[in-house]
C-alpha positions in Angstrom: -170.9 144.4 86.5 -167.8 146.3 88.1 -167.1 149.6 85.9 -163.8 150.9 87.2 -164.0 154.7 88.0 -161.6 156.8 86.7 -158.5 157.5 88.6 -156.9 161.0 88.4 -153.1 161.0 89.1 -151.5 164.1 91.3 -149.4 166.0 89.1 -148.4 168.9 91.7 -145.2 168.9 93.4 -145.1 168.5 97.2 -142.8 171.1 98.3 -143.3 170.9 102.0 -140.4 168.5 102.6 -138.3 170.8 100.6 -139.2 173.7 102.8 -138.4 171.5 105.6 -135.4 171.0 104.5 -134.6 174.7 103.9 -135.7 175.9 107.1 -133.2 173.3 108.6 -130.2 174.4 106.7 -131.5 178.3 107.5 -131.2 177.0 111.3 -128.3 175.5 111.2 -126.3 178.5 108.9 -127.6 180.6 111.5 -126.3 179.1 114.5 -122.4 178.3 113.1 -122.4 181.8 111.4 -121.0 183.5 114.5 -118.6 180.9 115.7 -116.9 181.2 112.2 -113.5 182.9 112.6 -113.3 186.4 111.0 -110.3 188.0 109.8 -106.7 186.9 109.0 -105.2 184.0 111.2 -102.9 185.5 113.4 -101.1 183.8 116.8 -101.4 186.2 119.3 -99.0 187.1 121.9 -100.0 185.9 125.6 -99.3 188.7 128.0 -100.8 189.5 131.4 -103.2 193.0 131.3 -106.1 194.3 131.5 -109.0 193.9 129.3 -110.4 197.3 128.0 -113.6 198.1 129.9 -115.0 199.8 127.1 -114.5 199.5 123.3 -115.3 202.4 120.7 -117.7 200.9 118.3 -116.0 202.7 115.8 -112.6 201.5 115.4 -110.0 200.1 112.8 -108.1 196.9 113.4 -104.5 196.2 111.5 -103.6 192.9 111.7 -99.9 192.0 110.8 -99.2 188.5 109.9 -96.0 186.1 110.5 -95.0 187.2 107.3 -95.2 191.1 108.1 -98.3 191.6 105.6 -100.4 194.5 106.6 -104.4 194.1 106.5 -107.0 196.2 107.4 -110.0 194.4 109.1 -112.8 196.3 107.1 -115.8 194.7 104.9 -114.7 196.3 101.9 -110.8 195.6 102.1 -111.2 191.8 103.5 -108.2 189.9 102.8 -106.1 192.5 101.2 -102.7 193.1 101.8 -101.1 196.2 101.8 -97.6 197.9 101.7 -96.8 200.5 104.6 -97.1 203.4 102.2 -100.5 202.2 100.6 -101.6 201.4 104.3 -101.0 204.9 105.3 -102.8 206.2 102.6 -105.8 204.2 103.5 -105.9 205.0 107.4 -105.5 208.7 106.2 -108.8 208.4 104.3 -110.4 206.6 107.0 -109.2 209.3 110.0 -110.1 212.3 107.4 -113.6 211.5 107.6 -113.8 211.0 111.3 -110.6 211.4 113.4 -112.0 210.2 116.7 -111.3 206.4 115.7 -109.4 204.1 117.9 -106.9 202.1 116.2 -106.3 198.3 117.4 -103.4 196.0 116.0 -103.3 192.3 116.0 -99.7 191.3 115.6 -98.7 187.9 115.4 -96.3 186.9 118.1 -93.8 185.8 115.5 -93.9 189.1 113.4 -90.3 191.0 113.5 -90.5 194.2 115.9 -89.2 196.1 112.7 -92.9 195.7 111.1 -94.5 196.8 114.6 -92.0 200.1 114.7 -93.1 201.0 111.0 -96.8 200.6 111.8 -96.1 202.6 115.1 -94.6 205.1 113.4 -96.9 205.5 110.7 -99.6 206.2 113.2 -98.1 208.3 115.5 -98.0 210.8 112.0 -102.1 210.2 112.1 -102.4 211.3 115.1 -105.4 208.7 115.8 -107.3 209.3 119.3 -106.2 205.9 121.0 -103.6 203.1 119.6 -104.2 199.6 121.4 -102.8 196.0 121.0 -104.9 192.9 120.9 -103.4 190.1 123.0 -104.3 186.9 124.7 -104.3 186.2 128.1 -101.7 183.7 129.4 -103.1 180.5 129.9 -102.0 178.5 133.3 -102.1 175.2 132.8 
């Protein structure tokens, strides 16, 4: 006579496929993260100019979008629009701690010159080490 053996069911969850999927997702995010655009979306003007040979690692980037809104590209202030007076106060705080910072200006090519002139006047009063404009090279097509 045949006596069936008692079968034990597997009651544990197999997590290996989940770990595989998570590792693939991690690799995808690690590969794509550097390509994500950071900062405010701006159409930079195209000009003939020499690239900066050696940029100071400690710098401040100020962006001006087409509507004339000012942005500081700092982690703590990402995406926050400033009025010119508020911007002056923030830059004064930053330069107070480190006066050897270089300032980079990213201005949209459609921004009114008056807004850039206001910013330049403000920066002239604060006397940073250097003021640089960020532009795109001319695309010869």
